[in-house]
N, C-alpha and C positions, 0 to 999 in steps of 0.2 A: 799683679791680676786685677777684673775691672770689681770698682764696688760699685752698685745702684748707691745714691745720694740718698735714696730715700731709706734704706734698709741703715739701721742702727749697729754698727760693729762696737762692741765690745772685750776685751782682749784683758788677761787674767798671769802671773806667772802663781804657781798650784805645786805647794810642795804635800808629795802624796803618800802618808806611812801608814806601815802595818805595824802594830801596837810590839816589843819587843819581846821575848821569852815568857811566859807566866809559871806560875806553879803545876798546872794543869799540866802547861804540854811538857813540861819535864816527866811528870806522872803518867803522861799518855807514854811517851818514849819505854818508858820502864814496862808499863803492860803490856805492849805489843811486842816486845822482847823478850819479857816472858812467856809471853803466850806463841811465837817464832819457836822455841825452844822446847817447848809443848806437843805441840801441834804441827811444826813445820812453816815457811814461810809460802808457803801455796793453799793454806786454808786462808783463807780471804774472810769469811767469813767469821771465824773465831776469834782471828788477828781483830776486825773493829768490832765485833765484840767485847773485848778487853775492854778497850779503845773508850767504847762508851761507858762502861761500868766505871771510869774514874772520874769520866764528867757527871756522873749522876751524885759523885758523894758530896754531900751538904757541908761537909770541911772544908771543899773548893768552892763554894758561892762567891763567885766576884773575886777571883782568885787575883791577888798581887802579883807583880813581878819577879820574878828569881832574881838573887843575887846576880846569877851570868846576865840575865836579861836587863839589868839597869844596869852592869858595867857597858853591856855592848852598847846600850841608849847613848852610855854619856860618849862611848867614842865615835858615836854615828855626832853626836851634836858637835866638838869637836872640828869634825870635818864639816860639818855646814858654818859654824861659826868660819873657819877658814875659806870655805867660799863666798861668806858673804863679802867679806874680807876683800880678799883679792879682786871679786867682780861684783864691787857692791852695785853698778848702776845697771848689770844684766838679770842680778840674783842677791835684790834687797832681800831686806829679814821684810818676814811675814808680820802683816799689818795685825791682822784677827787668826786665832786658831778655832778652825771647830774640830771637836773631839767628841767621840765615841762616850758614851755615861756609864761604862761597866769600867771599874777599877784598872786594869791592865792598860789601856786604852789611856786615861785620865796620868798614868803615873808615865806615859811616856810619854805624850805629850807637854809634860810642867819637864821632863829631861832633857827633850830637845830644844824649846824655842824659850824658858823663860827665863835663860839669861842674855837672849840676845838683847839690842839698844836699840832703839826703844819697846823696854819691854810690848808685845803684842798682847789685846784683848784676848780672850780665854774665853770659848763658848760649849757648852756645852748640848747635843744636839739628839735625841732621842731616833731619829730618822737615823743616826749614822751607826747604832747599836747591833752585834753582830744577828744572826741568823738566832730567831726563839726558837731552839732547840727544845725547849723546856728543860736541859740538863741544867744542872746549882751550877755548874760555869759558865753558862751563859745570862746568867738571872743577874743583875745588878741591885747595889745595895738600895737602900731607901735613900731619897735624894738629903733628907734631913742629916744622915750619916758621912753621903758623900759631898755634903757642904760643907760639912766639920775637918774633913780630912783637907777637902782643897781648896780653900775662901779663893781664892784668885780666880775661882772658876764661876762663872755666868752661868747656872743650873737655871733660869728661870721656864727655858724650853719647856723642860719635866712637869714643867704645874699648869700647864699649858693645857686645857680639857679638850682634847681629840679624842675617836678612834683607838683604843689600845691595839699596841702589836700583840698577838697574842700567840701562848704556846701551842709549838706545834707548828710553828710557820714553816712553807714550803721555799724551795729554792725558786718558784715564782713569784712568789709573794715578795723576798727578795729580791729578786733582778726589778720590780714594780718599784720597788722603796728607790734603789741607784739611781731609776728615771725620773724621780720625783724628785732626788734631790742634786740630778744635772741642770733640769729645767724649771724647776722652780729656786729651793735657798738657796743654790752654788749662785745661778747668774743674778739673785736678787741683793747678796752683797755687795755694797758699795765700795769695798776697798778694791784695790787692782792686785794689790799681793797676799798671800792667805795661804792658811796649812786647814791640812784636815787629816788627821789620825782615826785609823778605824780596823778592824779584822780580815783574817783571810778571805774569808765565807763572803763579807762583803765586798771586797775588791775582786772575788770573783767573779762575781754575779754585776759589777760594773765592768767588767771585761767580757764580758755576754753581750750586755748592754753596745757598749761601744762598736763590738766587730759587726750586732745587727744594722745597725750605724750605719758602720764600712760599706757590709755588702750592697745595702739598698742605695748606697752611691750619695747618700748624705752626708758623709763624715769624712775628712780629710787625715791619715793618723800619719805618724813619722817616731817608729822607738829604736832605742839602741841594741833591740834584742832580735836574734833572727825566727825567734815565734813570739812574737807577743800577745799573738791571741790563744797562750795554753800556757803563759808561763804564770806561777802563783807566786804573790809576793811572800816574800823569806821576813823571821821575825825580825825587826826591825829594821828594815829594807825601806831605806826614804827615794824617790825618783820627785823632780822637779818636770813641772808640764806647764808649759805655753797655751792658753788654750784662745779659741776666738771665737763667738758668738755673731750668726746674725741673726739680728731683732731678738728670738726668744731660741730659738738654734744654735748649736754649740756647731762649728762646720771646719775648724781642725785643732789638731793637736798636736804636739812636737812633745817627745817625753824623754830626758834623761837621766841615769843615773846621779846619783850624787857625786860618784868617783869619777863618771866620764863627765861632769861639768866640770869639777876641778882640770884634770886631765886636759881640756880645752886650754885653759890656760897656758900649759905649759907644751898644747902644741896647738896654736891660734888655729889649725887650718880644720882644726876637728870642732872648732865652734858652727854654734849652728844660730841662722838669724829669724827673728820673728816676724821680720816685714812680709812673709808670704807662706799662703799655705804649703803644708808638705805634700809629697808624690806618696802614696802608698800603691804596694805592691803585695800580693796575695803571698808571693813566694817570702818576701820579706821574714 
């Protein structure tokens, strides 16, 4: 495709991950199941009330991963290491890992990437935190505590004076944060291969941001999902994106699951190239 020689083209390989299952995720499911047994599955207001009651529990403030969550993310880490080994030229290990400062994301990032060689730099960014609902489960610990628990992570961004993300943040404000990240911090990272680890709500609003750009004709995307614009990330899910910016705007994005990327080495016909922007169809 034609590239204006006056336009600066930037390409990056990005590993995008949602945190693994945390303790509050288990409690949410248990509370919803109990509410269903009492009110029935169609009483959605009662089910949502039961779920939110769990998130308000101060005992679950900045909850860690559950034991099954740790096991899941370690299995995913094994797949990533295998992918990096067999496809090192196309899928190199991330040079830097950007992560939400909530404990569940920090634990996930550590389990996924700390064992890579050479080890990446870990940087916590406030912009990647989950929507600040005001519930205990979505409140992070003090930076002093986090620095003691995760000494390999750079938390200096959390000490930078800036307007605070206030409790009660709505989806529109969260989506604005994802756009700020896409057009700001992400593009300014000098490394060509990186990862970021965040949350379901954050990734949902990122999807909305991407969808708006596709519909406006500003972005071309290619996903290995039939309904990428409606699909939510599962716990411990990792996807790999090949992104291209023209000057300061992302113009193309190819996204594959780790499993699909690994499968491309068993079936070379499934491999995808970063040499051209992907096609996009609303029917994909």
